[in-house]
C-alpha positions in Angstrom: 12.8 -16.7 -11.1 13.8 -12.9 -11.1 12.4 -10.8 -8.4 10.7 -7.8 -8.2 9.1 -5.0 -5.7 6.7 -3.0 -7.3 4.7 0.7 -6.2 2.5 2.8 -7.8 -0.1 6.4 -7.8 -2.4 7.3 -9.4 -3.2 10.9 -10.2 -6.9 11.4 -10.0 -8.5 14.5 -11.6 -11.1 17.0 -10.3 -13.8 14.7 -11.4 -13.2 11.3 -9.5 -11.3 13.4 -6.5 -11.8 10.8 -3.3 -10.4 10.9 -0.2 -7.3 9.9 1.9 -7.9 10.1 5.3 -3.5 10.9 6.1 -3.4 13.4 3.6 -6.3 15.4 3.0 -6.7 18.3 0.4 -7.6 17.8 -3.1 -6.2 14.5 -4.7 -6.1 16.3 -8.1 -3.3 18.9 -6.6 0.1 18.8 -6.9 0.3 19.4 -3.3 -1.6 16.4 -2.4 0.4 14.2 -5.1 3.9 16.0 -3.7 3.3 13.8 0.1 3.1 10.7 -2.5 6.1 11.5 -4.6 8.2 12.1 -1.4 7.2 8.3 0.1 7.7 6.8 -3.6 11.1 8.1 -3.9 11.4 7.0 0.1 10.3 3.6 -0.6 12.6 2.5 -3.8 16.1 4.9 -1.8 15.2 3.0 0.9 15.1 -0.7 -0.7 18.4 0.6 -2.4 20.1 0.6 0.3 18.7 -3.1 2.0 18.6 -5.6 -0.3 21.5 -7.9 -1.3 20.0 -10.3 -3.2 19.1 -9.1 -7.4 15.6 -6.7 -7.5 13.8 -5.3 -10.4 12.1 -2.7 -9.4 8.2 -1.4 -10.8 6.6 2.0 -11.3 3.2 2.3 -12.4 1.2 5.1 -12.5 -1.7 7.1 -15.4 0.8 10.1 -15.6 2.7 10.3 -19.3 5.9 11.7 -17.0 7.4 11.4 -13.6 7.4 15.0 -12.2 10.7 16.7 -12.6 11.1 18.3 -9.7 9.5 17.8 -6.0 10.7 20.4 -2.9 13.9 20.7 -5.5 14.9 17.2 -6.3 14.8 15.8 -9.9 12.5 12.5 -9.3 12.6 11.7 -12.9 16.6 11.7 -12.7 16.5 9.8 -9.6 13.3 6.7 -11.8 16.4 7.1 -14.9 19.7 6.8 -12.8 17.9 3.6 -10.3 16.8 1.8 -13.4 13.3 1.8 -12.2 11.1 1.1 -14.8 7.9 2.7 -15.6 4.7 1.5 -16.1 1.6 3.1 -17.8 -1.4 2.3 -17.2 -5.1 3.4 -16.7 -7.5 2.7 -14.4 -9.7 0.0 -15.6 -12.5 -0.7 -12.9 -13.6 2.8 -12.1 -16.2 2.8 -9.2 -19.3 5.9 -9.6 -18.5 8.7 -7.7 -21.0 7.5 -4.8 -20.0 4.4 -4.5 -17.5 5.0 -1.4 -16.2 8.1 -0.3 -12.5 6.7 0.1 -9.9 5.5 -1.6 -11.9 5.2 -5.1 -8.1 4.6 -7.3 -7.1 1.4 -5.1 -9.0 -1.1 -7.8 -6.0 0.5 -10.0 -3.3 -2.5 -8.0 -5.6 -5.2 -10.1 -4.9 -3.5 -13.4 -1.2 -3.6 -12.6 -1.9 -7.4 -11.4 -3.3 -7.8 -15.4 0.0 -6.6 -16.2 2.0 -8.7 -14.2 0.8 -11.8 -14.8 2.6 -11.5 -18.3 6.2 -10.9 -17.0 7.2 -13.9 -15.3 8.7 -13.5 -11.4 7.7 -13.2 -7.6 6.1 -9.8 -7.4 5.4 -7.4 -4.3 3.3 -5.1 -4.4 3.4 -2.9 -1.7 1.9 1.3 -0.9 4.6 3.3 -1.4 4.1 4.4 2.2 6.6 1.7 2.9 10.2 1.8 3.7 12.6 -1.3 3.7 14.6 -1.4 6.4 16.0 -5.5 5.9 16.7 -7.9 3.0 13.2 -9.3 1.7 14.9 -12.8 -0.1 13.2 -15.1 2.3 10.0 -13.1 0.9 10.6 -14.0 -2.1 11.5 -17.4 -1.6 8.2 -17.7 -0.2 6.4 -16.1 -2.5 8.0 -18.5 -5.4 7.2 -21.6 -3.0 3.7 -20.7 -1.8 2.4 -19.1 -4.9 0.9 -16.6 -2.9 1.4 -14.6 0.4 -1.1 -12.0 2.2 -0.8 -10.1 5.1 -4.1 -9.9 7.3 -4.6 -7.0 9.5 -6.9 -8.4 12.8 -10.2 -6.6 12.9 -13.6 -8.0 15.2 -16.1 -9.6 14.1 -18.4 -6.4 13.8 -16.1 -3.8 13.5 -16.6 -1.6 10.1 -13.5 -2.2 8.1 -13.8 0.8 5.5 -17.9 0.2 5.4 -18.4 -3.3 5.6 -17.3 -6.3 8.7 -15.9 -9.3 8.7 -20.1 -10.6 9.7 -21.1 -9.2 6.7 -18.5 -9.8 4.6 -19.0 -13.6 5.3 -22.6 -13.6 4.1 -20.7 -12.2 1.4 -18.7 -14.6 0.6 -21.6 -17.2 1.3 -23.9 -15.3 -1.4 -20.6 -15.1 -3.9 -19.9 -18.7 -3.9 -22.5 -21.1 -2.0 -20.4 -22.1 0.3 -19.9 -20.4 4.4 -16.1 -19.3 5.0 -16.1 -20.6 9.1 -12.7 -18.3 8.9 -12.7 -15.0 7.0 -9.1 -12.6 8.3 -8.9 -9.6 6.6 -6.1 -9.2 4.2 -4.2 -6.2 3.8 -3.7 -4.5 0.8 -0.6 -3.0 1.8 1.6 -6.0 0.5 -0.5 -8.1 -2.5 2.3 -10.5 -3.7 2.3 -13.8 -5.8 3.8 -15.3 -8.6 3.3 -14.4 -12.2 1.2 -17.7 -12.9 -1.0 -17.0 -10.1 -1.8 -13.4 -11.1 -3.5 -15.4 -14.1 -5.7 -17.2 -11.3 -5.7 -13.4 -9.5 -7.7 -11.9 -12.5 -9.9 -14.3 -13.5 -11.8 -14.4 -9.8 -11.4 -10.5 -10.1 -13.3 -10.3 -13.2 -16.2 -12.6 -12.2 -16.3 -11.2 -8.3 -16.5 -7.6 -9.9 -19.8 -8.3 -11.8 -21.2 -9.8 -8.7 -20.5 -7.1 -6.4 -21.9 -4.8 -8.7 -24.7 -6.3 -8.8 -24.6 -5.0 -5.2 -23.6 -1.3 -5.8 -26.8 -0.9 -8.8 -29.3 -2.6 -6.0 -27.9 -0.2 -3.2 -27.3 -3.2 -0.9 -23.8 -3.8 1.3 -21.1 -4.7 -1.0 -16.7 -4.6 -1.1 -16.1 -1.5 -1.1 -12.1 -1.7 -1.8 -9.6 -3.1 -3.1 -8.5 -4.9 0.1 -12.1 -6.4 0.6 -11.5 -8.0 -3.4 -8.0 -9.3 -2.5 -9.6 -11.1 1.1 -12.7 -13.1 -1.4 -9.6 -13.8 -4.4 -7.0 -15.0 -1.6 -9.3 -17.4 0.2 -11.3 -19.2 -3.4 -8.1 -19.3 -4.4 -7.9 -22.1 -1.5 -4.6 -19.8 -0.5 -4.1 -19.9 3.7 -0.8 -18.4 4.3 -0.3 -15.3 5.8 3.2 -15.2 6.3 2.9 -11.3 5.3 2.9 -10.5 9.1 5.8 -11.8 9.3 7.9 -9.3 7.6 5.6 -6.2 7.7 2.7 -4.4 10.0 0.6 -1.6 9.5 1.8 1.0 12.2 -0.1 3.8 13.5 1.7 6.7 14.7 -1.2 8.8 15.0 -2.5 11.2 17.7 -5.6 9.5 18.1 -4.0 6.3 17.0 -0.5 5.2 18.6 0.4 1.7 18.1 4.4 1.9 16.8 6.5 -0.5 19.4 10.2 -0.9 19.9 9.4 -5.1 18.1 8.2 -2.8 14.9 11.6 -1.8 14.2 12.2 -5.8 13.6 10.0 -5.9 10.3 11.6 -6.1 7.0 9.2 -3.6 6.0 7.0 -0.7 8.2 4.2 0.1 6.8 3.5 4.1 8.6 0.0 5.7 6.9 0.1 8.4 9.5 3.9 9.6 8.8 2.8 10.9 5.0 3.3 14.2 5.2 5.4 13.4 8.8 8.3 11.6 8.6 8.8 10.7 4.8 9.3 14.1 3.8 11.9 14.3 6.5 13.4 11.1 4.9 12.8 12.7 1.5 15.6 15.5 1.8 18.1 12.8 3.3 18.0 10.7 0.9 18.0 13.2 -1.8 21.1 14.6 -0.2 23.4 11.2 0.2 22.9 11.5 4.3 23.0 7.5 4.2 26.6 6.0 3.6 24.1 2.2 4.5 21.3 0.8 5.5 22.6 0.8 9.7 22.2 4.8 9.2 19.1 5.3 7.5 17.2 2.4 10.6 19.0 4.4 13.1 17.9 7.7 11.9 14.5 6.3 10.8 14.1 5.0 14.7 15.0 8.8 15.6 12.5 10.5 13.8 9.9 7.8 14.7 10.2 9.0 18.6 10.6 5.3 19.1 11.9 5.5 23.1 10.5 8.0 23.6 6.4 7.1 22.7 4.9 10.1 25.5 6.9 13.2 23.2 5.7 11.6 20.2 2.2 11.5 20.6 2.4 15.4 22.1 4.3 16.3 19.1 1.3 14.5 16.5 -0.9 16.6 18.7 0.8 19.4 17.8 0.7 18.2 14.2 -2.8 17.7 14.7 -3.5 21.2 15.5 -1.7 22.9 13.1 -3.0 21.0 10.4 -6.3 21.9 10.9 -5.6 25.7 11.6 -4.5 25.2 7.7 -7.1 23.2 6.6 -5.8 19.7 5.8 -6.6 18.0 8.8 
């Protein structure tokens, strides 16, 4: 089967803005959106450097046109030159303004899955603030063999994960499906992977779950708030228990208030770096655009240097300075 690497960008307008803590600003502003376009560029550029086997590249967006210019770089030409197929789709599962104050466009991933059920292959959807450091052929082999793979993000049972705890999720699971789930893991939405035939089942469950969950919103009750909450339930109800995604990626924090980057993280083939959207990704964007990386080794060496992997204390000080500057500029 063909393999597909996929990411996306959904542009919000002034009427449906929400909050994205690692970026700040108004989401409808192009200055906000430029942060994501740099991530998207780095995402694909790092994949081109690291993937040995043939891979197809898809990009989903609600925009009619890819920006021609971001910081002097022709992003539209980059897509065309590298045969990144663009699929324009609208967000169909829109949430009301008072649904949840963050991540209102994240349900867009289910519009992507709905499209992918008609494209035969092994599909890997990732957040755009990820970069590839190694070949991921083994990940695609696992998707083809097992049907779907997920990435668990550890949390305590009572920790509020975007408005709901694992214990509350277990209660909802029993209400929705009529039986208890003894062990429930929160599955990160930054890695959603499946075969195209499984996408059909995912969407069937999504539509049922959307209706059940929406009734909770109408009642003002505790509900599932974002796409990863839904992914967690759907993955479990379909009977999948493979968490092999954790062998390939990790949500790595490098913020002043939360920094858990370690030497071992450089071994992950996919590094998810949400705190670096406005920092490392901006530096890498300039370097990629100027063809500064001859191979994957040169890229990983620069990434390591930019993340200050060997200097955690210096990294923390730098992030504190950046955070102070962000507050002064109104971004933090």
